[in-house]
Structure formats: structure tokens, C-alpha cells
N, C-alpha and C positions, 0 to 999 in steps of 0.2 A: 600235271595241272595243279595250280595253286588253290589257296584258300580266298573265297571271297564272302563278304556278308555286309549289311547294312543294319545300322539300329539308332537308336536317340537315347540321350541321357536327359532326364527331365528333373528339375528341382521342385520339391513339394512333398508333402505327406501322401501316402498312397491312395487314400480315399478322395483327396483333393485332385490328384493327377487323374485318377479313375474318373471322376465326374467330368473333367475337363476333356479327356479322350473321348468319352461317349458322346458328350455334346458337339465335339468337332467331327464325330463320324469316323473315328480312327478304327482300323481293322488290324488286330495283332494281339501279342501277349504284353501285358504289363508286368514286369519282373523287379522286385526290390533289388537295388543295388548298393544300398548303404543307408546309413540314417538320413532321412529326407531326401533320397535319391531313387529315381525310379527308371528303370530301362523300358523303353517302348521297342518290341520286335515287330516291325510292320510286315503285313503279309506281302509276299512277292508277286510280281506278275508273272505272265506265263514264260517269260525269259529269266525268271528266278532272280529279278532285280526289284529291290523295293524301293519306292519313293521316300526319302527321308526329308526333302526340302519342304514339302507341302506340309506335313505334319509339324515339322520344327516351326514353321513360320506361324501356324495356326495356335499351337499350343505355348510358345513363347508370349504370344500376345494375350491368350486366355489366362494364363497362369501368372503373367506379371513378372516371371523370372526367366533367366536365359535357357535356352536349349542347346544342346550340342549333338550334331549328327556324327556318327562314326561309319566310315566306310573303308573297307580293306579291299583292295583290287588285286585279286589273283596272286597274292602274297608278294606283290611287287611295290604297293604303294598304300600308305595310310592317309586319307583325307578326313579332316575334322573340321566341321564349320560351327561358328557360333552365331546363334540367332537371338536377337533381343527384340521384344516389342514388335515381332512379326517380320524383321528384317534380319538378312546375313550381314554380320558386322565384323567378321574375322575368319579367314580361312588358313589351315595349315594343310601342308602337301609334304610327305616325307622325302620324296624325290620327284622334283617337276620334270625331270627327264622321262619319267613313265609315262606322263599325260601328253607327251609331245606326239602327234598323229603324223607318221611318215606315210608317204604315198608316191606313186609314180604317175606324172601327169600324162596328158593325151600325147605329148611329144616325147615321152620316155624319159623325161628328166626325174631325177630324185628330188622330192620336195618334202616340207614338212608344214604341218597347220597346227597353230595354238589358237584355239577358239575358231573364229571364223576367218582368221588372217593366215594366208599363205606365205611361205618363205621358201627361197632356194636352199638346197642341201648344205652350201657352205656358209650360210648365215648362222651366227651365234644363237644357240638356243639354251633356255635355263635348264640347270642341273642342281641337283642337292635339295635340301630342305627349304621350305619358306613358311613364314608364319610361325616359326618355332619359338614363341614367347612364352615362357612359364607362367608370367603373370597374368596372361589370359585365360589359362586353364586351370590354374591353382584354385580358383573360387568353385569350380565344380567338384573338387575334392572334398573329403571330410578329415577333421582332425587338422594336425599340423603338417602341411605338404612341404616337403624338401625341395625348394625351387631348384637348387643346383642338380638334384639328382633328376628331377623332371626335365630340366634343360637338356641335360646329357642325354637323356631317353629320346626326347624329340629331335635332338640333332642326329640322332642314328648313330651314336659313338659305337665302334665295335665292342664286343664283348669276348674276351678270352681271344683276341685278336680277329675275330671273325665278324662280319657284317650281318645283322639280324635280317632274317625274314620279316616282311612287313606285318604278318600276322602275330609273330613274336614280339616285334617292337610294340604294336598296339597293346598287346597283353602287359608289357612292362609300363607302358603309359598308365593303363587304368590301375596297375599295381601301385604306381607313384602316387595316384591319386587317393589311395586307401579305399578303393571301391572293389566291388565283386567282379572279377575278371570273366567269371562263367557267364554272368548276366549280360556283359557288354561286349562279349566276344561270340555272340551265338546268334544266329539267323532264325527267322520264324520258321523256315522249313526245316530247321535242324532241332527244333525244340518239342519236346514232348511233354504233355500234361503230367506233373509230378516231378519234373527234372529239378526245379528249384522251389522252395516252400514259399507260399504266399503269392505265386503266379496268378494273374487274373486275365482271363480272355475277354477282349473287348470286340464289338462288331458294329458295323454302321446302322444295323437294324435294332440295336439294343434299345430297350426302353429307358426313357429318361430316368435319372437317379433322384 
């Protein structure tokens, strides 16, 4: 079984982000991820999956800065979505083939589904990375971000001749942005108070700041 987690990267100073997260009813840990960068580790549901779309939409609007969701799916794929002013504006998938939903229909035929559209097994289906544009993700980094290095990691270029697992690839993406990979490769369920300095717990029932 591979590694799965979900979290968000927010742009803003810690107190500013904390105030917005509390006002938005966020439930999770806020963890410093770099100068002017804060990770939100949302609390998971009973299936151990955290909703990142709703808080990214709310907080990108509240903060007036872009928000970035990070999802690693069973060490097979990285999905990163950029939100601006409450809307998803860009989506990166490390390997589209992982998100193709294969199934057998009622007649015993192999089929696949992309979104709500079903296709026969012999139809072309997407593979490889999509949305791998370093110019979209570089502004989330700090300092001087090497666009060529970031582009290579987003494309999933092999390292020492071997293809990276999705969790290793995501770690390298975060490193290329000069951010704290620990803060942004951790899930709420795997975080313990004191793991990282400056972590703050926020809850929906927290008093206003």
C-alpha cells in the first residue's frame, strides 16, 4: 500500500492566515512552510480523506492570494490545483493514466470512465503529466526558483534511471520551491503536536481572533 495525503499551501503571514482560517471554519493544523508560506493540514473524514477544495476556495478568496492544494494518491499520482479568488484556475496531474477509472459494464465489456463520460477499452485515454507548467507553480516558492529544475520534476523525469514514486516526486517539487517538505508532505492524521515549530491547531468552534 502506498502513501496518500492531502494538504494546502497558503500565502500570507502566520497570524493573517490563522485569522482567515478560523473565520472560514477550518479544522486542522497550520504549519509554517517557509517565509510568508503556511501549510494547512485539514482534518480527514472517516475514510481518511481530507477535503482540500472547499478550504482552498474559501481561503484564496479571504486572503486575496492564490492557494495550492496538494494530493498524493497511493504513491501513484500527484494532483496539485491552484485556486485564485475562490476558483480553481489550474490543475496539475503527474500521470493522467492513474485517474482513469476502469470497470466492467453489465454486458461484461471492459470500459473506462473519465469524469462522468464512459469509453470503450480500445479508445484512447490520457497518460503522462498534464498541467506541468513551472511558471504557474514558481510563484508559490520562495527565493529564486529554478524553472528548469522545477519543470523537470513536474514532468516526472527519471532519477538515476528510475521513475520516482509520486510521494518522492512531490517531495522534490516542494524542495524545488524552497519550501519545507516536511510541512507539505504530511497529513493531519500523521501530525503530532510538537512535530514542527510554530504549528497551530485551528477548529471550527474556535473563538474569533
